[in-house]
Backbone and ligand atoms as CSV (ligand in chain L), in Angstrom:
chain,resi,resn,atom,element,x,y,z
A,1,UNK,N,N,-5.026,3.843,14.538
A,1,UNK,CA,C,-4.422,3.708,13.204
A,1,UNK,C,C,-5.414,3.042,12.241
A,2,UNK,N,N,-5.584,3.637,11.061
A,2,UNK,CA,C,-6.513,3.070,10.075
A,2,UNK,C,C,-5.959,1.746,9.547
A,3,UNK,N,N,-6.878,0.808,9.387
A,3,UNK,CA,C,-6.460,-0.490,8.857
A,3,UNK,C,C,-7.011,-0.644,7.447
A,4,UNK,N,N,-6.154,-1.045,6.532
A,4,UNK,CA,C,-6.605,-1.340,5.180
A,4,UNK,C,C,-6.747,-2.859,5.052
A,5,UNK,N,N,-7.581,-3.258,4.121
A,5,UNK,CA,C,-7.793,-4.684,3.901
A,5,UNK,C,C,-7.381,-5.060,2.485
A,6,UNK,N,N,-6.719,-6.186,2.356
A,6,UNK,CA,C,-6.376,-6.737,1.041
A,6,UNK,C,C,-7.042,-8.099,0.951
A,7,UNK,N,N,-8.037,-8.206,0.074
A,7,UNK,CA,C,-8.758,-9.472,-0.073
A,7,UNK,C,C,-8.063,-10.353,-1.104
A,8,UNK,N,N,-7.732,-11.552,-0.685
A,8,UNK,CA,C,-7.097,-12.515,-1.588
A,8,UNK,C,C,-8.137,-13.572,-1.954
A,9,UNK,N,N,-8.448,-13.704,-3.238
A,9,UNK,CA,C,-9.419,-14.713,-3.686
A,9,UNK,C,C,-8.714,-16.071,-3.826
A,10,UNK,N,N,-9.527,-17.120,-3.965
A,10,UNK,CA,C,-8.938,-18.451,-4.193
A,10,UNK,C,C,-8.075,-18.449,-5.453
A,11,UNK,N,N,-8.571,-17.800,-6.523
A,11,UNK,CA,C,-7.794,-17.747,-7.774
A,11,UNK,C,C,-6.445,-17.077,-7.553
A,12,UNK,N,N,-6.489,-15.956,-6.848
A,12,UNK,CA,C,-5.238,-15.218,-6.611
A,12,UNK,C,C,-4.284,-16.034,-5.755
A,13,UNK,N,N,-4.832,-16.686,-4.740
A,13,UNK,CA,C,-3.991,-17.500,-3.863
A,13,UNK,C,C,-3.336,-18.635,-4.653
A,14,UNK,N,N,-4.122,-19.240,-5.549
A,14,UNK,CA,C,-3.596,-20.340,-6.358
A,14,UNK,C,C,-2.472,-19.838,-7.268
A,15,UNK,N,N,-2.711,-18.678,-7.893
A,15,UNK,CA,C,-1.663,-18.092,-8.758
A,15,UNK,C,C,-0.400,-17.800,-7.949
A,16,UNK,N,N,-0.574,-17.215,-6.765
A,16,UNK,CA,C,0.589,-16.846,-5.950
A,16,UNK,C,C,1.332,-18.087,-5.451
A,17,UNK,N,N,0.580,-19.137,-5.105
A,17,UNK,CA,C,1.227,-20.375,-4.640
A,17,UNK,C,C,1.988,-21.045,-5.790
A,18,UNK,N,N,1.423,-20.965,-7.002
A,18,UNK,CA,C,2.143,-21.513,-8.163
A,18,UNK,C,C,3.397,-20.698,-8.458
A,19,UNK,N,N,3.292,-19.370,-8.286
A,19,UNK,CA,C,4.480,-18.505,-8.487
A,19,UNK,C,C,5.552,-18.857,-7.459
A,20,UNK,N,N,5.110,-19.139,-6.230
A,20,UNK,CA,C,6.063,-19.532,-5.182
A,20,UNK,C,C,6.755,-20.832,-5.580
A,21,UNK,N,N,5.957,-21.788,-6.065
A,21,UNK,CA,C,6.523,-23.084,-6.474
A,21,UNK,C,C,7.537,-22.882,-7.609
A,22,UNK,N,N,7.197,-22.033,-8.554
A,22,UNK,CA,C,8.114,-21.796,-9.681
A,22,UNK,C,C,9.441,-21.211,-9.181
A,23,UNK,N,N,9.330,-20.277,-8.236
A,23,UNK,CA,C,10.546,-19.668,-7.684
A,23,UNK,C,C,11.358,-20.665,-6.861
A,24,UNK,N,N,10.687,-21.709,-6.367
A,24,UNK,CA,C,11.375,-22.725,-5.553
A,24,UNK,C,C,11.992,-23.835,-6.399
A,25,UNK,N,N,11.658,-23.877,-7.680
A,25,UNK,CA,C,12.163,-24.946,-8.551
A,25,UNK,C,C,13.687,-25.122,-8.484
A,26,UNK,N,N,14.471,-24.027,-8.460
A,26,UNK,CA,C,15.936,-24.206,-8.380
A,26,UNK,C,C,16.403,-24.906,-7.110
A,27,UNK,N,N,15.552,-24.927,-6.080
A,27,UNK,CA,C,15.911,-25.580,-4.804
A,27,UNK,C,C,15.684,-27.090,-4.851
A,28,UNK,N,N,15.031,-27.549,-5.925
A,28,UNK,CA,C,14.672,-28.966,-6.000
A,28,UNK,C,C,15.878,-29.798,-6.433
A,29,UNK,N,N,15.981,-31.098,-6.044
A,29,UNK,CA,C,15.017,-31.783,-5.177
A,29,UNK,C,C,15.225,-31.450,-3.707
A,30,UNK,N,N,14.149,-31.569,-2.925
A,30,UNK,CA,C,14.258,-31.390,-1.474
A,30,UNK,C,C,13.787,-32.673,-0.799
A,31,UNK,N,N,14.133,-32.803,0.484
A,31,UNK,CA,C,13.673,-33.984,1.229
A,31,UNK,C,C,12.174,-33.871,1.509
A,32,UNK,N,N,11.718,-32.630,1.729
A,32,UNK,CA,C,10.308,-32.445,2.048
A,32,UNK,C,C,9.975,-30.993,2.321
A,33,UNK,N,N,8.707,-30.784,2.639
A,33,UNK,CA,C,8.189,-29.444,2.936
A,33,UNK,C,C,7.657,-29.444,4.359
A,34,UNK,N,N,7.904,-28.357,5.076
A,34,UNK,CA,C,7.286,-28.159,6.386
A,34,UNK,C,C,6.264,-27.036,6.231
A,35,UNK,N,N,4.989,-27.358,6.425
A,35,UNK,CA,C,3.935,-26.348,6.368
A,35,UNK,C,C,3.748,-25.753,7.755
A,36,UNK,N,N,3.687,-24.421,7.826
A,36,UNK,CA,C,3.414,-23.764,9.099
A,36,UNK,C,C,1.894,-23.672,9.238
A,37,UNK,N,N,1.352,-24.451,10.153
A,37,UNK,CA,C,-0.108,-24.492,10.292
A,37,UNK,C,C,-0.584,-23.272,11.089
A,38,UNK,N,N,-1.829,-22.893,10.734
A,38,UNK,CA,C,-2.622,-23.517,9.715
A,38,UNK,C,C,-2.504,-22.831,8.356
A,39,UNK,N,N,-2.152,-21.550,8.365
A,39,UNK,CA,C,-2.175,-20.770,7.123
A,39,UNK,C,C,-1.282,-21.299,6.016
A,40,UNK,N,N,-0.210,-22.013,6.393
A,40,UNK,CA,C,0.702,-22.512,5.370
A,40,UNK,C,C,0.243,-23.804,4.715
A,41,UNK,N,N,-0.819,-24.413,5.255
A,41,UNK,CA,C,-1.206,-25.743,4.760
A,41,UNK,C,C,-1.621,-25.732,3.289
A,42,UNK,N,N,-2.470,-24.803,2.910
A,42,UNK,CA,C,-2.964,-24.800,1.527
A,42,UNK,C,C,-1.870,-24.349,0.559
A,43,UNK,N,N,-1.134,-23.259,0.841
A,43,UNK,CA,C,0.001,-22.937,-0.042
A,43,UNK,C,C,0.996,-24.093,-0.153
A,44,UNK,N,N,1.249,-24.788,0.951
A,44,UNK,CA,C,2.193,-25.920,0.914
A,44,UNK,C,C,1.656,-27.043,0.041
A,45,UNK,N,N,0.355,-27.309,0.120
A,45,UNK,CA,C,-0.243,-28.381,-0.691
A,45,UNK,C,C,-0.140,-28.043,-2.179
A,46,UNK,N,N,-0.406,-26.788,-2.508
A,46,UNK,CA,C,-0.333,-26.371,-3.923
A,46,UNK,C,C,1.113,-26.464,-4.416
A,47,UNK,N,N,2.042,-25.960,-3.614
A,47,UNK,CA,C,3.455,-25.997,-4.015
A,47,UNK,C,C,3.955,-27.437,-4.105
A,48,UNK,N,N,3.527,-28.287,-3.173
A,48,UNK,CA,C,3.971,-29.690,-3.174
A,48,UNK,C,C,3.523,-30.399,-4.442
A,49,UNK,N,N,2.314,-30.086,-4.878
A,49,UNK,CA,C,1.810,-30.678,-6.124
A,49,UNK,C,C,2.664,-30.234,-7.306
A,50,UNK,N,N,2.989,-28.945,-7.348
A,50,UNK,CA,C,3.788,-28.424,-8.464
A,50,UNK,C,C,5.200,-28.984,-8.457
A,51,UNK,N,N,5.749,-29.169,-7.254
A,51,UNK,CA,C,7.153,-29.551,-7.127
A,51,UNK,C,C,7.348,-31.066,-7.072
A,52,UNK,N,N,6.252,-31.811,-7.073
A,52,UNK,CA,C,6.357,-33.272,-7.023
A,52,UNK,C,C,6.868,-33.762,-5.691
A,53,UNK,N,N,6.527,-33.044,-4.620
A,53,UNK,CA,C,7.028,-33.390,-3.287
A,53,UNK,C,C,5.902,-34.048,-2.478
A,54,UNK,N,N,6.185,-35.230,-1.912
A,54,UNK,CA,C,5.125,-35.964,-1.206
A,54,UNK,C,C,5.340,-36.059,0.296
A,55,UNK,N,N,6.509,-35.612,0.762
A,55,UNK,CA,C,6.739,-35.664,2.207
A,55,UNK,C,C,6.421,-34.285,2.800
A,56,UNK,N,N,5.316,-34.217,3.527
A,56,UNK,CA,C,4.881,-32.944,4.108
A,56,UNK,C,C,4.843,-33.086,5.632
A,57,UNK,N,N,5.637,-32.259,6.300
A,57,UNK,CA,C,5.647,-32.206,7.771
A,57,UNK,C,C,4.965,-30.893,8.158
A,58,UNK,N,N,4.576,-30.776,9.416
A,58,UNK,CA,C,3.973,-29.511,9.879
A,58,UNK,C,C,4.629,-29.038,11.165
A,59,UNK,N,N,4.532,-27.727,11.375
A,59,UNK,CA,C,4.898,-27.144,12.674
A,59,UNK,C,C,3.765,-26.200,13.047
A,60,UNK,N,N,3.392,-26.204,14.300
A,60,UNK,CA,C,2.318,-25.312,14.749
A,60,UNK,C,C,2.837,-24.436,15.874
A,61,UNK,N,N,2.764,-23.131,15.656
A,61,UNK,CA,C,3.214,-22.159,16.652
A,61,UNK,C,C,2.015,-21.336,17.101
A,62,UNK,N,N,1.785,-21.313,18.397
A,62,UNK,CA,C,0.702,-20.484,18.934
A,62,UNK,C,C,1.342,-19.234,19.510
A,63,UNK,N,N,0.908,-18.083,18.989
A,63,UNK,CA,C,1.542,-16.838,19.439
A,63,UNK,C,C,0.714,-16.100,20.491
A,64,UNK,N,N,-0.607,-16.321,20.481
A,64,UNK,CA,C,-1.431,-15.652,21.481
A,64,UNK,C,C,-2.128,-16.700,22.326
A,65,UNK,N,N,-1.648,-16.802,23.537
A,65,UNK,CA,C,-2.127,-17.825,24.442
A,65,UNK,C,C,-2.725,-17.128,25.664
A,66,UNK,N,N,-3.876,-17.600,26.099
A,66,UNK,CA,C,-4.529,-16.923,27.228
A,66,UNK,C,C,-3.684,-16.952,28.502
A,67,UNK,N,N,-2.961,-18.073,28.716
A,67,UNK,CA,C,-2.172,-18.184,29.946
A,67,UNK,C,C,-0.905,-17.347,29.890
A,68,UNK,N,N,-0.297,-17.246,28.707
A,68,UNK,CA,C,1.024,-16.626,28.602
A,68,UNK,C,C,1.035,-15.654,27.430
A,69,UNK,N,N,0.339,-14.551,27.599
A,69,UNK,CA,C,0.145,-13.577,26.526
A,69,UNK,C,C,1.438,-13.212,25.786
A,70,UNK,N,N,1.442,-13.436,24.494
A,70,UNK,CA,C,2.545,-12.938,23.686
A,70,UNK,C,C,3.721,-13.872,23.522
A,71,UNK,N,N,3.859,-14.870,24.400
A,71,UNK,CA,C,5.023,-15.750,24.283
A,71,UNK,C,C,4.709,-16.897,23.322
A,72,UNK,N,N,5.442,-16.952,22.189
A,72,UNK,CA,C,5.129,-18.001,21.220
A,72,UNK,C,C,5.486,-19.390,21.735
A,73,UNK,N,N,4.670,-20.364,21.364
A,73,UNK,CA,C,4.840,-21.725,21.867
A,73,UNK,C,C,4.631,-22.696,20.713
A,74,UNK,N,N,5.564,-23.649,20.566
A,74,UNK,CA,C,5.395,-24.685,19.541
A,74,UNK,C,C,4.504,-25.777,20.131
A,75,UNK,N,N,3.327,-25.990,19.520
A,75,UNK,CA,C,2.441,-27.043,20.047
A,75,UNK,C,C,2.496,-28.308,19.188
A,76,UNK,N,N,3.210,-28.233,18.057
A,76,UNK,CA,C,3.437,-29.450,17.259
A,76,UNK,C,C,4.819,-29.330,16.627
A,77,UNK,N,N,5.696,-30.243,16.985
A,77,UNK,CA,C,7.089,-30.213,16.525
A,77,UNK,C,C,7.216,-30.839,15.131
A,78,UNK,N,N,8.112,-30.298,14.304
A,78,UNK,CA,C,8.312,-30.855,12.953
A,78,UNK,C,C,9.330,-31.994,12.975
A,79,UNK,N,N,8.974,-33.070,13.644
A,79,UNK,CA,C,9.913,-34.163,13.931
A,79,UNK,C,C,10.646,-34.668,12.683
A,80,UNK,N,N,9.894,-34.879,11.605
A,80,UNK,CA,C,10.488,-35.502,10.406
A,80,UNK,C,C,11.523,-34.616,9.728
A,81,UNK,N,N,11.550,-33.330,10.094
A,81,UNK,CA,C,12.433,-32.397,9.379
A,81,UNK,C,C,13.794,-32.210,10.058
A,82,UNK,N,N,14.017,-32.830,11.207
A,82,UNK,CA,C,15.318,-32.717,11.890
A,82,UNK,C,C,15.682,-31.264,12.156
A,83,UNK,N,N,16.891,-30.859,11.686
A,83,UNK,CA,C,17.297,-29.460,11.859
A,83,UNK,C,C,16.907,-28.617,10.639
A,84,UNK,N,N,16.130,-29.217,9.737
A,84,UNK,CA,C,15.627,-28.483,8.570
A,84,UNK,C,C,16.455,-28.659,7.314
A,85,UNK,N,N,17.593,-29.359,7.437
A,85,UNK,CA,C,18.447,-29.500,6.252
A,85,UNK,C,C,17.692,-30.223,5.130
A,86,UNK,N,N,17.678,-29.597,3.951
A,86,UNK,CA,C,17.012,-30.200,2.804
A,86,UNK,C,C,15.501,-30.009,2.780
A,87,UNK,N,N,14.991,-29.185,3.699
A,87,UNK,CA,C,13.539,-28.955,3.758
A,87,UNK,C,C,13.193,-27.516,3.379
A,88,UNK,N,N,12.006,-27.357,2.797
A,88,UNK,CA,C,11.427,-26.040,2.547
A,88,UNK,C,C,10.368,-25.793,3.606
A,89,UNK,N,N,10.355,-24.598,4.171
A,89,UNK,CA,C,9.270,-24.193,5.073
A,89,UNK,C,C,8.340,-23.314,4.249
A,90,UNK,N,N,7.039,-23.566,4.349
A,90,UNK,CA,C,6.082,-22.723,3.614
A,90,UNK,C,C,5.012,-22.186,4.557
A,91,UNK,N,N,4.813,-20.860,4.498
A,91,UNK,CA,C,3.730,-20.223,5.259
A,91,UNK,C,C,2.982,-19.278,4.320
A,92,UNK,N,N,1.798,-18.858,4.757
A,92,UNK,CA,C,1.043,-17.920,3.918
A,92,UNK,C,C,1.537,-16.498,4.094
A,93,UNK,N,N,1.826,-16.107,5.350
A,93,UNK,CA,C,2.117,-14.701,5.634
A,93,UNK,C,C,3.165,-14.572,6.735
A,94,UNK,N,N,4.090,-13.642,6.547
A,94,UNK,CA,C,4.961,-13.234,7.640
A,94,UNK,C,C,4.590,-11.790,7.967
A,95,UNK,N,N,4.133,-11.572,9.198
A,95,UNK,CA,C,3.627,-10.250,9.596
A,95,UNK,C,C,4.647,-9.589,10.528
A,96,UNK,N,N,4.535,-9.824,11.840
A,96,UNK,CA,C,5.517,-9.264,12.783
A,96,UNK,C,C,6.845,-10.019,12.698
A,97,UNK,N,N,6.773,-11.256,12.231
A,97,UNK,CA,C,7.969,-12.097,12.165
A,97,UNK,C,C,8.128,-13.005,13.372
A,98,UNK,N,N,7.223,-12.902,14.341
A,98,UNK,CA,C,7.334,-13.704,15.568
A,98,UNK,C,C,7.296,-15.201,15.241
A,99,UNK,N,N,6.318,-15.600,14.426
A,99,UNK,CA,C,6.192,-17.020,14.075
A,99,UNK,C,C,7.411,-17.489,13.289
A,100,UNK,N,N,7.805,-16.703,12.298
A,100,UNK,CA,C,8.946,-17.093,11.450
A,100,UNK,C,C,10.219,-17.250,12.279
A,101,UNK,N,N,10.398,-16.378,13.284
A,101,UNK,CA,C,11.620,-16.459,14.115
A,101,UNK,C,C,11.655,-17.788,14.875
A,102,UNK,N,N,10.518,-18.149,15.446
A,102,UNK,CA,C,10.437,-19.409,16.206
A,102,UNK,C,C,10.674,-20.601,15.279
A,103,UNK,N,N,10.061,-20.553,14.101
A,103,UNK,CA,C,10.197,-21.660,13.149
A,103,UNK,C,C,11.647,-21.777,12.682
A,104,UNK,N,N,12.289,-20.655,12.424
A,104,UNK,CA,C,13.680,-20.689,11.954
A,104,UNK,C,C,14.626,-21.203,13.033
A,105,UNK,N,N,14.339,-20.821,14.277
A,105,UNK,CA,C,15.185,-21.330,15.368
A,105,UNK,C,C,15.088,-22.852,15.470
A,106,UNK,N,N,13.882,-23.354,15.210
A,106,UNK,CA,C,13.659,-24.797,15.295
A,106,UNK,C,C,14.269,-25.539,14.107
A,107,UNK,N,N,14.250,-24.884,12.943
A,107,UNK,CA,C,14.719,-25.517,11.697
A,107,UNK,C,C,15.766,-24.615,11.026
A,108,UNK,N,N,16.926,-24.440,11.686
A,108,UNK,CA,C,17.893,-23.442,11.191
A,108,UNK,C,C,18.425,-23.704,9.784
A,109,UNK,N,N,18.392,-24.955,9.332
A,109,UNK,CA,C,18.981,-25.249,8.020
A,109,UNK,C,C,17.939,-25.268,6.888
A,110,UNK,N,N,16.701,-25.001,7.217
A,110,UNK,CA,C,15.652,-25.038,6.186
A,110,UNK,C,C,15.577,-23.705,5.441
A,111,UNK,N,N,14.899,-23.737,4.304
A,111,UNK,CA,C,14.705,-22.549,3.459
A,111,UNK,C,C,13.278,-22.063,3.685
A,112,UNK,N,N,13.114,-20.786,4.046
A,112,UNK,CA,C,11.799,-20.269,4.451
A,112,UNK,C,C,11.157,-19.470,3.320
A,113,UNK,N,N,10.015,-19.955,2.839
A,113,UNK,CA,C,9.312,-19.280,1.744
A,113,UNK,C,C,7.872,-18.991,2.153
A,114,UNK,N,N,7.369,-17.826,1.770
A,114,UNK,CA,C,5.969,-17.519,2.058
A,114,UNK,C,C,5.370,-16.708,0.915
A,115,UNK,N,N,4.048,-16.641,0.909
A,115,UNK,CA,C,3.369,-15.909,-0.166
A,115,UNK,C,C,3.482,-14.405,0.027
A,116,UNK,N,N,3.138,-13.950,1.234
A,116,UNK,CA,C,3.055,-12.512,1.493
A,116,UNK,C,C,3.926,-12.170,2.707
A,117,UNK,N,N,4.564,-11.001,2.647
A,117,UNK,CA,C,5.409,-10.585,3.767
A,117,UNK,C,C,5.229,-9.095,4.017
A,118,UNK,N,N,5.192,-8.731,5.293
A,118,UNK,CA,C,5.126,-7.319,5.687
A,118,UNK,C,C,6.534,-6.857,6.073
A,119,UNK,N,N,6.765,-5.550,6.033
A,119,UNK,CA,C,8.124,-5.036,6.285
A,119,UNK,C,C,8.747,-5.517,7.594
A,120,UNK,N,N,7.955,-5.604,8.670
A,120,UNK,CA,C,8.520,-5.973,9.975
A,120,UNK,C,C,9.128,-7.370,9.994
A,121,UNK,N,N,8.642,-8.249,9.104
A,121,UNK,CA,C,9.116,-9.637,9.170
A,121,UNK,C,C,9.822,-10.131,7.930
A,122,UNK,N,N,9.840,-9.317,6.886
A,122,UNK,CA,C,10.307,-9.852,5.589
A,122,UNK,C,C,11.768,-10.303,5.597
A,123,UNK,N,N,12.592,-9.689,6.462
A,123,UNK,CA,C,14.010,-10.087,6.506
A,123,UNK,C,C,14.182,-11.516,7.019
A,124,UNK,N,N,13.150,-12.029,7.676
A,124,UNK,CA,C,13.235,-13.395,8.211
A,124,UNK,C,C,12.923,-14.448,7.153
A,125,UNK,N,N,12.492,-14.004,5.977
A,125,UNK,CA,C,12.172,-14.959,4.921
A,125,UNK,C,C,13.366,-15.097,3.965
A,126,UNK,N,N,13.413,-16.233,3.282
A,126,UNK,CA,C,14.372,-16.368,2.179
A,126,UNK,C,C,13.704,-15.972,0.869
A,127,UNK,N,N,12.386,-16.081,0.836
A,127,UNK,CA,C,11.633,-15.825,-0.398
A,127,UNK,C,C,10.196,-15.474,-0.054
A,128,UNK,N,N,9.679,-14.428,-0.699
A,128,UNK,CA,C,8.239,-14.166,-0.628
A,128,UNK,C,C,7.795,-13.666,-1.998
A,129,UNK,N,N,6.498,-13.750,-2.256
A,129,UNK,CA,C,5.990,-13.363,-3.568
A,129,UNK,C,C,5.565,-11.898,-3.602
A,130,UNK,N,N,4.816,-11.461,-2.609
A,130,UNK,CA,C,4.290,-10.082,-2.621
A,130,UNK,C,C,4.476,-9.426,-1.262
A,131,UNK,N,N,4.972,-8.183,-1.285
A,131,UNK,CA,C,5.067,-7.430,-0.033
A,131,UNK,C,C,3.742,-6.706,0.221
A,132,UNK,N,N,3.339,-6.702,1.487
A,132,UNK,CA,C,2.083,-6.072,1.890
A,132,UNK,C,C,2.426,-5.010,2.932
A,133,UNK,N,N,1.831,-3.806,2.835
A,133,UNK,CA,C,2.124,-2.782,3.852
A,133,UNK,C,C,1.780,-3.262,5.257
A,134,UNK,N,N,2.520,-2.739,6.235
A,134,UNK,CA,C,2.342,-3.189,7.624
A,134,UNK,C,C,0.919,-2.966,8.136
A,135,UNK,N,N,0.270,-1.887,7.673
A,135,UNK,CA,C,-1.074,-1.573,8.195
A,135,UNK,C,C,-2.190,-2.283,7.431
A,136,UNK,N,N,-1.819,-3.218,6.558
A,136,UNK,CA,C,-2.836,-3.902,5.753
A,136,UNK,C,C,-3.129,-5.294,6.297
A,137,UNK,N,N,-4.397,-5.552,6.508
A,137,UNK,CA,C,-4.853,-6.854,7.008
A,137,UNK,C,C,-5.173,-7.717,5.803
A,138,UNK,N,N,-4.478,-8.839,5.672
A,138,UNK,CA,C,-4.725,-9.721,4.527
A,138,UNK,C,C,-5.909,-10.641,4.851
A,139,UNK,N,N,-6.937,-10.563,4.004
A,139,UNK,CA,C,-8.111,-11.427,4.179
A,139,UNK,C,C,-7.967,-12.618,3.239
A,140,UNK,N,N,-7.674,-13.784,3.812
A,140,UNK,CA,C,-7.481,-14.993,3.015
A,140,UNK,C,C,-8.835,-15.602,2.640
A,141,UNK,N,N,-8.860,-16.399,1.557
A,141,UNK,CA,C,-10.160,-16.934,1.122
A,141,UNK,C,C,-10.856,-17.783,2.178
A,142,UNK,N,N,-10.093,-18.454,3.042
A,142,UNK,CA,C,-10.726,-19.278,4.078
A,142,UNK,C,C,-11.260,-18.431,5.233
A,143,UNK,N,N,-10.946,-17.131,5.226
A,143,UNK,CA,C,-11.448,-16.242,6.285
A,143,UNK,C,C,-12.668,-15.449,5.846
A,144,UNK,N,N,-13.058,-15.571,4.595
A,144,UNK,CA,C,-14.100,-14.689,4.065
A,144,UNK,C,C,-15.198,-15.484,3.369
A,145,UNK,N,N,-16.324,-14.783,3.090
A,145,UNK,CA,C,-17.423,-15.371,2.325
A,145,UNK,C,C,-18.067,-14.257,1.520
A,146,UNK,N,N,-18.573,-14.575,0.302
A,146,UNK,CA,C,-19.258,-13.533,-0.466
A,146,UNK,C,C,-20.544,-13.137,0.261
A,147,UNK,N,N,-20.850,-11.869,0.262
A,147,UNK,CA,C,-22.098,-11.439,0.892
A,147,UNK,C,C,-22.737,-10.332,0.076
A,148,UNK,N,N,-24.014,-10.128,0.283
A,148,UNK,CA,C,-24.752,-9.117,-0.460
A,148,UNK,C,C,-24.286,-7.719,-0.070
A,149,UNK,N,N,-24.066,-6.875,-1.104
A,149,UNK,CA,C,-23.723,-5.471,-0.863
A,149,UNK,C,C,-24.791,-4.632,-1.555
A,150,UNK,N,N,-25.472,-3.731,-0.847
A,150,UNK,CA,C,-26.524,-2.955,-1.493
A,150,UNK,C,C,-25.964,-2.075,-2.612
A,151,UNK,N,N,-26.715,-1.905,-3.738
A,151,UNK,CA,C,-26.231,-1.044,-4.807
A,151,UNK,C,C,-26.081,0.403,-4.327
A,152,UNK,N,N,-25.149,1.112,-4.948
A,152,UNK,CA,C,-24.908,2.510,-4.557
A,152,UNK,C,C,-26.194,3.322,-4.614
A,153,UNK,N,N,-26.982,3.137,-5.718
A,153,UNK,CA,C,-28.200,3.932,-5.910
A,153,UNK,C,C,-29.164,3.751,-4.750
A,154,UNK,N,N,-29.225,2.527,-4.228
A,154,UNK,CA,C,-30.166,2.290,-3.141
A,154,UNK,C,C,-29.732,3.013,-1.858
A,155,UNK,N,N,-28.435,2.937,-1.565
A,155,UNK,CA,C,-27.999,3.591,-0.331
A,155,UNK,C,C,-28.108,5.111,-0.470
A,156,UNK,N,N,-27.921,5.649,-1.726
A,156,UNK,CA,C,-28.045,7.083,-1.946
A,156,UNK,C,C,-29.496,7.499,-1.765
A,157,UNK,N,N,-30.426,6.686,-2.368
A,157,UNK,CA,C,-31.860,6.989,-2.301
A,157,UNK,C,C,-32.309,7.069,-0.843
A,158,UNK,N,N,-31.786,6.133,-0.034
A,158,UNK,CA,C,-32.248,6.099,1.345
A,158,UNK,C,C,-31.850,7.375,2.106
A,159,UNK,N,N,-30.794,8.030,1.643
A,159,UNK,CA,C,-30.419,9.263,2.348
A,159,UNK,C,C,-31.296,10.429,1.886
A,160,UNK,N,N,-31.840,10.321,0.627
A,160,UNK,CA,C,-32.684,11.396,0.097
A,160,UNK,C,C,-34.101,11.308,0.689
A,161,UNK,N,N,-34.586,10.029,0.839
A,161,UNK,CA,C,-35.974,9.835,1.312
A,161,UNK,C,C,-36.217,10.450,2.689
L,1,PRP,O1,O,4.568,-12.866,11.613
L,1,PRP,P1,P,3.501,-13.135,12.650
L,1,PRP,O2,O,3.031,-11.850,13.303
L,1,PRP,O3,O,3.878,-14.181,13.633
L,1,PRP,O4,O,2.206,-13.620,11.867
L,1,PRP,C1,C,2.276,-14.591,10.847
L,1,PRP,C2,C,1.561,-15.844,11.256
L,1,PRP,O5,O,0.191,-15.495,11.554
L,1,PRP,C3,C,-0.668,-16.361,10.842
L,1,PRP,O6,O,-0.935,-17.488,11.597
L,1,PRP,P2,P,-1.901,-17.424,12.864
L,1,PRP,O7,O,-1.081,-17.229,14.106
L,1,PRP,O8,O,-2.984,-16.405,12.613
L,1,PRP,O9,O,-2.490,-18.863,12.930
L,1,PRP,P3,P,-3.308,-19.679,11.842
L,1,PRP,O10,O,-2.445,-19.758,10.591
L,1,PRP,O11,O,-3.504,-20.991,12.488
L,1,PRP,O12,O,-4.593,-18.948,11.614
L,1,PRP,C4,C,0.119,-16.761,9.610
L,1,PRP,O13,O,-0.339,-17.977,9.055
L,1,PRP,C5,C,1.543,-16.840,10.099
L,1,PRP,O14,O,1.911,-18.125,10.527
């Protein structure tokens, strides 16, 4: 299956995180935010700044483990969030929905918000900013670096020579 790539720049991520915060304003005040590490950390920090929220908890779910392929495991519990009542959960992306399902089971009373969602997992969110096709790989700014790309004319010339 062909994979498409969607590159998200820092500027775009910042805009999308601010849009998420704006959409979350009606939910305020909240007790705190639970960031789903690691991808949710930066969106959560941006949203927390916008929303004036200083209590940030984290949850870490490992979905691909060498010992137990495919079985998701919580390696850091969101202790401060209890059953999630009064908390916002923030992640960068919901793809298959495996992570979101585990997080929701742990924090059933929390509100789940993310920047990007794919069709397979979007029903598990309460809010997302942009839908991304299932076959599209989202390249986040922390996963990429600018690199030199040869000009078209040069690559064309090399085929003529
Ligand atoms: O819906 P899913 O198929 O579960 O995928 C979504 C999860 O995948 C990514 O995290 P990842 O597991 O890559 O870990 P990371 O954020 O620490 O890089 C992302 O930040 C979500 O938490």
